[in-house]
C-alpha positions as CSV (number, residue, x, y, z in Angstrom):
1,M,61.2,106.1,104.6
2,I,62.5,109.8,105.1
3,Q,66.1,110.3,104.0
4,P,68.5,112.7,105.7
5,S,68.2,114.6,102.6
6,A,64.5,115.1,102.8
7,K,62.7,118.2,102.3
8,M,60.4,119.5,104.9
9,A,57.8,122.5,104.8
10,I,57.3,123.7,108.1
11,Y,53.9,126.1,108.5
12,A,53.8,128.7,111.3
13,L,50.7,130.9,111.9
14,T,51.9,133.0,115.0
15,Q,55.0,134.6,116.0
16,G,55.9,131.7,118.5
17,G,55.2,129.3,116.1
18,V,57.9,130.8,113.8
19,K,60.4,130.7,116.7
20,Q,59.8,127.0,116.8
21,A,60.1,126.7,113.2
22,Q,63.3,128.7,113.0
23,R,64.7,126.2,115.9
24,I,63.8,123.1,113.7
25,A,65.1,124.7,110.6
26,A,68.5,125.5,112.3
27,G,68.9,122.0,113.7
28,L,67.5,120.1,110.5
29,P,68.6,120.3,106.8
30,Y,66.4,120.9,103.8
31,C,63.6,122.8,105.7
32,Q,61.5,125.9,104.1
33,I,59.2,127.9,106.7
34,F,56.0,129.2,105.5
35,A,54.2,131.7,107.9
36,S,51.4,134.1,107.8
37,A,52.0,137.8,107.3
38,K,51.4,138.8,110.6
39,A,53.8,136.1,111.9
40,A,56.7,136.5,109.6
41,N,59.5,138.3,111.3
42,H,62.7,136.9,109.3
43,A,64.1,137.2,105.9
44,E,64.4,133.7,105.6
45,V,60.7,132.9,106.3
46,S,58.5,132.7,103.2
47,V,55.3,134.8,103.8
48,M,52.1,132.9,102.5
49,S,50.4,134.9,99.9
50,M,47.2,132.6,100.2
51,S,45.2,130.6,102.9
52,L,47.2,127.9,104.6
53,A,45.0,125.3,102.9
54,Q,45.6,126.5,99.5
55,Q,49.4,127.1,100.2
56,V,49.7,123.3,101.3
57,E,47.7,122.0,98.3
58,A,49.8,123.9,96.2
59,Q,53.1,122.4,97.1
60,W,51.6,118.9,98.6
61,R,53.8,116.9,96.4
62,D,56.7,119.3,96.3
63,Y,58.0,118.2,99.9
64,D,58.6,114.9,101.6
65,A,57.4,116.0,104.8
66,H,54.9,118.9,106.0
67,L,55.1,120.2,109.7
68,F,52.4,122.0,111.1
69,V,53.2,124.4,114.2
70,C,49.6,124.8,115.4
71,A,46.8,123.0,116.9
72,S,46.4,119.4,115.3
73,G,42.9,120.1,114.4
74,I,44.0,122.8,112.1
75,A,46.6,120.5,110.5
76,V,44.0,117.6,110.2
77,R,41.1,119.8,108.4
78,T,44.1,121.3,106.1
79,I,45.2,117.8,104.6
80,A,41.9,116.0,104.6
81,G,41.3,116.5,101.1
82,L,44.7,115.7,99.9
83,L,45.2,112.3,101.5
84,Q,45.2,109.5,98.8
85,D,47.6,106.5,100.1
86,K,49.9,105.5,102.6
87,R,52.3,104.3,100.5
88,S,52.5,107.7,98.4
89,D,51.2,110.4,100.9
90,P,54.1,112.6,102.3
91,A,54.8,112.4,106.0
92,V,52.6,114.9,108.2
93,L,53.4,116.1,111.6
94,C,52.2,118.5,114.2
95,L,54.0,120.5,116.9
96,D,52.5,122.5,119.7
97,E,53.5,126.1,119.8
98,A,55.4,125.5,123.3
99,G,57.6,122.8,121.4
100,R,56.4,120.1,124.0
101,H,54.8,117.4,121.7
102,V,55.8,116.3,118.1
103,I,52.8,114.1,116.7
104,P,53.1,112.1,113.5
105,L,49.7,112.4,111.8
106,V,50.2,110.8,108.4
107,S,52.4,108.2,107.0
108,G,54.1,107.3,110.2
109,H,55.8,104.2,108.7
110,R,56.0,104.4,105.2
111,G,56.4,108.2,104.8
112,G,58.8,108.1,107.7
113,A,56.9,110.6,109.9
114,N,57.5,108.7,113.2
115,A,61.4,109.0,112.6
116,L,61.0,112.6,111.7
117,A,59.2,113.3,114.8
118,L,62.0,111.9,117.0
119,R,64.5,114.1,115.0
120,V,62.3,117.1,115.6
121,A,61.7,116.3,119.2
122,R,65.5,116.2,119.8
123,V,65.9,119.5,118.1
124,V,63.2,121.3,120.2
125,R,63.9,119.3,123.3
126,G,60.4,117.9,123.4
127,E,58.5,114.5,123.2
128,A,57.4,112.5,120.3
129,V,54.2,111.0,120.6
130,I,54.1,107.8,118.5
131,T,50.8,106.0,118.4
132,T,51.9,103.4,115.9
133,A,51.2,100.1,117.6
134,S,54.7,98.3,116.5
135,D,56.6,101.2,117.5
136,V,54.9,101.5,120.8
137,L,55.4,97.8,121.8
138,E,58.9,97.8,120.1
139,T,58.3,95.1,117.7
140,L,58.5,94.2,113.9
141,S,57.5,96.9,111.7
142,V,56.3,94.6,108.7
143,D,56.1,97.6,106.2
144,L,59.5,99.1,107.3
145,I,61.8,96.3,108.2
146,G,63.9,96.4,105.0
147,A,63.7,100.2,104.3
148,P,66.9,100.9,106.3
149,F,69.1,98.5,104.3
150,G,67.6,99.5,100.7
151,W,65.7,96.4,100.4
152,Y,62.8,96.3,97.8
153,L,59.1,95.4,99.0
154,E,57.6,93.2,96.5
155,P,54.5,95.0,95.2
156,Q,52.7,91.5,94.8
157,S,53.0,91.0,98.8
158,E,51.9,94.6,99.5
159,Q,48.5,93.2,100.1
160,A,49.5,91.1,103.0
161,V,51.3,93.9,104.8
162,T,48.1,94.6,106.9
163,Q,47.4,91.2,107.9
164,V,51.0,90.3,108.9
165,S,51.3,93.6,110.8
166,A,48.1,92.7,113.0
167,A,49.7,89.4,113.5
168,V,52.5,90.9,114.9
169,V,50.8,93.4,117.3
170,N,48.0,90.7,118.4
171,D,50.6,88.2,119.5
172,L,50.0,85.7,116.8
173,P,52.7,83.4,115.5
174,V,54.8,85.0,112.9
175,L,57.6,83.9,110.9
176,V,60.6,85.8,109.8
177,Y,62.4,83.5,107.2
178,Q,65.9,85.0,105.9
179,D,68.6,83.5,103.4
180,S,70.3,86.5,102.3
181,G,70.8,90.4,103.5
182,D,72.0,92.4,106.5
183,L,71.4,90.2,109.8
184,A,70.9,93.4,111.9
185,W,67.0,94.2,111.3
186,W,66.0,93.6,114.9
187,S,66.8,97.0,116.1
188,Y,65.7,96.7,120.0
189,D,68.2,96.0,122.8
190,K,65.8,93.0,124.0
191,A,64.6,89.8,123.1
192,M,62.2,89.3,120.3
193,P,58.4,88.6,121.3
194,K,57.9,84.8,121.9
195,H,55.3,84.7,119.0
196,I,57.8,85.8,116.4
197,C,60.2,83.0,115.2
198,Y,63.2,83.2,113.0
199,S,64.6,80.8,110.8
200,Q,67.2,80.3,108.0
201,D,65.5,76.8,106.9
202,L,63.1,77.0,104.1
203,E,61.1,74.3,105.3
204,A,60.0,76.6,108.4
205,I,57.6,78.3,106.1
206,S,55.4,75.1,106.2
207,A,56.4,73.8,109.4
208,R,53.4,75.4,111.3
209,D,50.2,77.5,110.8
210,W,51.6,81.0,110.9
211,A,49.2,83.9,111.1
212,G,51.8,86.0,109.2
213,I,55.2,85.1,107.3
214,I,58.1,87.7,106.4
215,I,60.5,86.5,103.5
216,I,63.9,88.3,103.5
217,S,65.7,87.1,100.4
218,D,67.2,87.8,97.2
219,S,65.8,84.8,95.6
220,I,62.0,84.2,94.5
221,S,62.2,80.5,95.5
222,A,60.9,81.1,99.2
223,Y,58.2,83.4,98.1
224,Q,57.1,80.9,95.5
225,A,56.9,78.2,98.1
226,A,54.7,80.3,100.2
227,I,52.5,80.9,97.2
228,G,52.5,77.1,96.5
229,L,51.2,76.7,99.9
230,G,48.4,79.3,99.4
231,L,49.9,81.6,101.9
232,E,50.2,84.5,99.6
233,Q,47.4,86.5,101.5
234,K,49.6,86.6,104.7
235,T,53.2,86.5,103.2
236,V,55.4,89.7,102.9
237,F,58.4,89.5,100.7
238,W,61.3,91.8,101.3
239,V,63.9,91.4,98.5
240,T,67.5,92.0,99.6
241,N,70.1,93.7,97.3
242,S,72.9,91.3,98.1
243,I,74.0,90.4,94.8
244,S,77.0,91.5,92.9
245,L,77.2,91.1,89.1
246,G,80.6,90.9,87.4
247,V,80.7,91.6,83.5
248,G,82.9,91.4,80.6
249,C,81.9,92.1,77.0
250,D,83.2,93.1,73.6
251,R,83.5,96.8,73.0
252,D,80.6,98.7,72.1
253,T,78.2,96.1,73.0
254,P,74.6,97.8,73.2
255,H,72.7,98.3,76.4
256,S,69.8,96.2,75.0
257,T,72.3,93.1,74.9
258,I,73.8,93.6,78.2
259,S,70.2,94.2,79.8
260,A,68.9,91.1,78.2
261,V,71.7,88.5,79.4
262,I,71.6,90.1,82.9
263,E,67.7,89.4,83.1
264,Q,68.4,85.9,81.4
265,L,71.0,85.2,84.0
266,L,68.9,86.4,87.1
267,E,65.7,84.2,85.7
268,Q,68.0,81.1,85.1
269,Q,69.4,81.4,89.0
270,N,65.8,82.3,90.3
271,L,67.0,85.5,91.7
272,H,64.8,88.6,91.8
273,P,65.1,91.2,89.3
274,K,65.9,93.7,92.3
275,S,68.4,91.7,93.9
276,L,71.5,93.4,92.2
277,N,73.7,95.6,94.6
278,T,76.2,96.5,92.0
279,I,77.8,95.9,88.6
280,A,81.3,95.7,88.5
281,S,84.1,95.2,85.6
282,I,87.8,96.2,84.9
283,T,88.8,99.7,84.3
284,L,89.1,99.0,80.5
285,K,85.2,99.0,80.7
286,A,84.8,102.2,82.7
287,D,83.6,104.0,79.5
288,E,81.4,101.0,78.3
289,K,78.0,102.9,77.7
290,G,76.0,99.6,77.5
291,I,77.2,98.8,80.9
292,I,76.8,102.2,82.4
293,D,73.2,102.1,81.0
294,A,72.3,99.0,82.4
295,A,73.6,99.8,85.9
296,Y,71.8,103.3,85.6
297,Q,68.6,101.6,84.4
298,R,68.6,99.4,87.5
299,G,69.6,101.9,90.1
300,V,72.8,100.2,91.0
301,E,76.5,101.2,91.3
302,F,78.8,100.4,88.5
303,I,82.2,99.8,90.0
304,C,85.4,99.1,88.0
305,Y,88.8,97.7,89.3
306,L,92.5,97.9,88.0
307,P,93.5,94.9,86.4
308,E,96.3,94.0,89.0
309,Q,93.4,94.0,91.6
310,L,91.3,91.4,89.7
311,D,94.3,89.3,88.7
312,Q,95.0,88.6,92.5
313,Q,91.3,88.1,93.6
314,P,91.1,84.7,95.3
315,G,88.5,82.5,94.2
316,I,88.6,82.7,90.4
317,L,87.2,79.2,89.0
318,F,88.2,79.7,85.3
319,P,91.1,81.9,84.8
320,S,91.9,82.8,81.1
321,E,95.5,83.3,79.6
322,Y,93.6,85.0,76.6
323,V,91.8,87.4,78.7
324,K,95.1,88.2,80.8
325,K,97.0,89.0,77.5
326,V,94.0,91.2,76.3
327,T,93.1,92.9,79.7
328,G,95.9,92.5,82.2
329,S,94.1,90.1,84.4
330,C,93.3,86.3,84.1
331,S,89.5,87.0,84.9
332,V,87.2,90.1,84.7
333,A,83.5,88.7,85.0
334,E,84.4,86.4,88.1
335,A,87.0,88.4,89.5
336,A,84.8,91.6,89.8
337,A,81.9,89.7,90.9
338,L,84.0,88.3,94.0
339,R,85.8,91.6,94.7
340,S,82.6,93.6,94.5
341,S,80.9,91.1,96.8
342,D,84.0,90.9,99.2
343,Q,84.0,87.2,99.0
344,S,86.4,84.5,97.9
345,Q,83.6,82.0,96.6
346,L,81.2,82.7,93.7
347,L,77.6,82.4,93.7
348,V,77.4,81.6,90.2
349,A,80.7,81.0,87.8
350,K,80.9,83.0,84.6
351,Q,78.5,82.4,82.0
352,K,78.8,83.2,78.4
353,Y,76.4,84.9,76.1
354,C,76.3,85.9,72.4
355,I,73.6,88.1,71.0
356,D,73.5,89.6,67.7
357,G,77.3,88.7,67.3
358,K,78.4,90.5,70.7
359,N,79.9,88.3,73.5
360,A,79.4,89.0,77.1
361,T,80.4,87.2,80.1
362,L,78.6,87.3,83.7
363,A,79.4,85.9,87.1
364,L,77.4,86.2,90.3
365,G,78.7,86.9,93.7
366,R,76.7,87.3,97.0
367,K,77.7,89.6,99.9
368,Q,77.5,87.8,103.2
369,Y,76.7,89.2,106.5
370,S,77.3,88.5,110.1
371,E,76.0,89.6,113.3
372,S,77.3,89.7,116.8
373,L,76.5,86.9,119.3
374,R,74.5,89.4,121.3
375,S,72.3,90.7,118.5
376,E,71.8,86.9,117.3
377,K,70.6,85.5,120.7
378,F,67.8,88.2,120.7
379,K,66.1,86.2,117.7
380,N,63.6,83.1,118.7
381,Q,65.6,81.0,116.0
382,L,64.0,77.6,114.7
383,V,66.8,75.1,114.3
384,R,66.4,71.4,113.2
385,Q,66.8,68.9,116.0
386,Q,68.2,65.4,116.0
387,D,64.8,64.0,115.0
388,G,64.4,66.4,112.1
389,T,61.8,68.6,113.6
390,L,62.1,72.5,113.8
391,N,62.0,73.9,117.3
392,E,63.1,77.2,119.0
393,I,66.8,77.0,120.2
394,G,65.3,76.9,123.8
395,S,64.3,73.4,123.1
396,K,67.8,71.9,124.3
397,K,69.3,68.7,125.1
398,N,72.2,68.7,127.7
399,A,75.7,67.1,126.8
400,Y,74.4,63.8,127.8
401,G,71.5,64.0,125.4
402,N,68.8,64.2,128.3
403,P,66.1,67.1,127.6
404,V,66.7,69.9,129.7
405,V,64.3,72.1,132.1
406,E,62.7,75.0,130.1
407,G,64.5,78.2,131.0
408,F,68.0,76.1,131.6
409,A,70.6,75.2,129.2
410,C,71.7,72.1,130.9
411,K,69.5,71.1,133.7
412,P,68.0,67.6,132.9
413,R,64.4,67.2,133.5
414,H,65.1,63.6,134.8
415,P,68.6,63.7,136.5
416,D,70.6,60.4,136.6
417,L,72.4,60.6,139.8
418,N,74.8,57.7,139.1
419,R,76.4,59.5,135.8
420,P,80.0,60.8,136.5
421,M,80.8,64.3,135.9
422,L,82.0,64.7,132.3
423,H,85.6,65.5,131.6
424,H,86.8,69.0,130.3
425,R,90.1,70.3,128.8
426,F,89.2,74.0,129.1
427,H,86.8,75.8,131.5
428,I,85.5,79.2,130.8
429,L,83.7,81.3,133.4
430,L,81.4,84.1,131.6
431,C,80.3,86.8,133.7
432,E,76.7,87.3,133.9
433,G,76.5,89.5,137.1
434,G,74.4,92.8,136.7
435,R,76.7,95.0,134.7
436,C,77.9,92.3,132.1
437,A,74.3,91.3,131.6
438,K,73.4,94.8,130.7
439,K,76.4,95.0,128.2
440,G,75.1,91.7,126.6
441,S,76.2,88.7,128.6
442,K,73.0,87.8,129.8
443,A,72.0,84.2,128.5
444,M,75.1,84.0,126.2
445,T,76.3,80.8,127.9
446,H,73.2,79.2,126.4
447,A,74.3,80.2,123.0
448,L,77.8,79.4,123.3
449,R,77.2,75.8,124.5
450,D,75.2,75.6,121.2
451,I,78.1,76.7,119.1
452,L,80.3,74.1,121.2
453,K,78.2,71.5,120.1
454,E,78.1,72.9,116.5
455,V,82.1,72.6,116.4
456,G,82.1,69.4,118.1
457,L,83.9,70.4,121.3
458,N,81.1,69.9,123.9
459,S,82.5,66.3,124.6
460,G,85.8,64.7,124.0
461,A,89.3,64.9,125.2
462,Q,89.3,68.7,124.1
463,R,85.9,69.5,125.5
464,I,85.3,73.1,126.7
465,K,83.2,73.6,129.3
466,I,81.3,77.0,130.0
467,S,79.8,78.3,133.2
468,R,78.0,81.4,134.1
469,T,79.2,83.4,137.3
470,Q,77.9,86.5,139.0
471,C,80.3,89.4,139.5
472,V,83.7,88.8,139.0
473,G,85.1,92.1,139.6
474,A,86.1,93.1,136.1
475,C,83.0,95.5,135.5
476,R,85.2,98.3,133.4
477,Q,85.9,95.6,130.9
478,K,82.2,95.3,129.9
479,A,81.2,91.6,129.4
480,T,84.0,89.4,130.4
481,L,85.2,85.9,130.7
482,V,88.4,84.1,131.8
483,I,89.6,80.8,130.2
484,Y,91.2,78.1,132.6
485,E,92.9,75.0,131.2
486,R,92.9,71.7,133.1
487,A,96.5,70.3,132.7
488,S,99.8,70.2,134.4
489,A,102.1,73.1,134.6
490,E,104.3,71.7,131.7
491,Q,101.1,71.1,129.5
492,L,99.5,74.6,129.9
493,S,99.2,76.5,126.5
494,C,99.3,80.1,126.1
495,N,95.6,80.6,126.3
496,H,95.5,79.6,130.3
497,A,94.2,82.5,132.4
498,L,93.5,84.8,129.8
499,W,90.8,87.4,130.3
500,L,88.5,88.4,127.3
501,R,86.6,91.5,127.6
502,N,84.0,93.1,125.0
503,I,82.7,89.6,124.3
504,E,79.2,90.7,123.4
505,E,80.5,92.2,120.1
506,L,81.9,88.7,118.8
507,S,80.2,87.2,115.8
508,H,79.0,83.7,115.8
509,Q,81.8,82.8,113.2
510,Q,84.3,84.5,115.6
511,W,83.1,82.2,118.3
512,C,83.6,79.0,116.3
513,D,87.1,80.1,115.4
514,L,88.0,81.0,118.8
515,F,86.9,77.8,120.3
516,I,88.6,75.6,117.5
517,S,92.0,77.7,117.9
518,L,91.5,77.0,121.8
519,A,91.3,73.4,121.2
520,K,94.3,73.3,118.7
521,G,96.3,75.5,121.2
522,D,96.7,78.4,118.9
523,D,97.5,81.7,120.4
524,L,94.0,83.5,120.7
525,R,96.2,86.8,120.7
526,Q,97.1,86.4,117.3
527,Q,93.6,85.9,116.2
528,L,91.5,88.5,117.9
529,A,92.3,92.4,118.3
530,P,93.8,93.6,121.5
531,Y,90.5,95.3,122.0
532,F,89.3,92.0,123.0
533,F,91.9,91.3,125.9
534,A,91.7,92.5,129.4
535,P,94.9,93.4,130.9
536,V,96.0,91.5,134.2
537,V,98.3,92.8,136.4
538,D,99.9,90.5,139.4
539,Q,100.7,91.6,142.6
540,Q,104.4,92.8,141.9
541,A,103.5,94.7,139.2
542,F,100.8,96.4,141.1
543,Q,102.9,97.4,144.0
544,K,105.7,98.7,141.7
545,A,103.1,100.7,139.8
546,L,102.0,102.3,142.8
547,S,105.3,103.4,143.6
548,E,105.7,105.1,140.2
549,P,102.7,107.7,139.4
550,D,103.7,108.0,135.8
551,S,103.8,104.4,135.3
552,P,101.9,103.3,132.0
553,L,100.5,100.2,133.9
554,L,98.9,102.5,136.7
555,M,97.8,105.1,133.9
556,H,95.9,102.5,131.7
557,D,95.2,99.3,133.5
558,I,94.4,100.4,137.0
559,S,91.6,102.9,137.5
560,P,91.6,105.0,140.8
561,Q,88.2,105.6,140.5
562,G,87.1,101.8,140.4
563,G,85.1,100.4,143.2
564,Q,86.3,97.4,145.3
565,N,84.9,95.2,142.9
566,D,85.9,97.0,139.8
């Protein structure tokens, strides 16, 4: 994948081509222009002293990308004999002399030509002509899904990339299994295609006859499970770099010892060797060559924390008064692993090793990620039902336990007209009108009802009921909802009649916390940032604001440009 610091060679054969090349070089860094003697018209343009084919061949591996400002036929014939493998070939693009169309010719995904074409098109105000199926169809790029996050594509699974990619674009059943790493890999602002399912349940791998499987994990367990089922030919394994390693050791512990115990610990925990994100320790070890070399060898960052930072870290399982006396902190390995992973719970408590008379202590933390509910609902998630089967979230039952009509959250397939209405303490009205839907509220009620079941507030005395509405006249606030409490005036809590905005940005955990706080009567304004609350003005305040043009209320809460329903 092309990085922002990637070097690109631009070839121009005419003066018009040189002008386009100069526009690109001015808009993108690390570009070098090569032009024929007749076309060169600027001191910063390198004049080619040999033919175009010879020039390109001489510097083929010196650049991450090659852009030809000429006819595509010339570019194709020039590079034909240089191509070897899409996993190693540089990106190759072609731009017409008028700057209308940018065409990625080679290494669209792995080499980053598609992404670079979009950047070049923005500079020249042209159009990127992308022909890669997954990009055109706006679906998963099997060989690129983890690249933006620095994930590692397991070489053993490379052979499956073509088959799984074919399954994705041919609408065959594909599973994405994930148990670690960033959750925001689905980059499109729309629902995932129906033939692609997502699960965090390991049993999903064997639940169906998948045409392709993508595993996203820092552990080798899931990939081993797929291999054990004979699925290696259609399983792609992306290794996430989500593990933080905390290290403490004797002074002058050699690199060989540090590396050996790291490998031993990762193997014991069934973690992939490429799963490390950081190695962390105390500032006393900032110059410990063995640790520095081990981090460099693995290509990860080495971070050191002050003793007082580590000593105050929550989640330490085995503090030591002796360690505190020597280092100033009651823990080094555990505290460093926790702090560098930004967690308060260890993945692996400290493990002690002694090799050749040198002592080392290691501990592991795992960085956790969350995503907005809006992003989460775009995925076709497989969840375990009450009968133990794995089905899409859409396979639902309502609050009475009745199966629902396809496409609905609570409409029963076989309604019982004699059942009474369910009691609810809180009623949330969520806008799914046109603007709110575009901002991410579309179908959000389905996901929120599932969360209410998860936290046990879909029934009982504190039941929270959610209804979707059309426009509620608060469009400027993005996606919105209002909370109403069903109680006497004396019993109403501080959350009654609160309006929330920007709700599409709340994560699954934030919704859980919000519902639980609502049921407990805790003030939501102490839990969420002001950014999530829409200001409400009563009629008296509104009239007063109109008579005072400089009123902060009028300036910030009432927009004179707003429409009748805004």
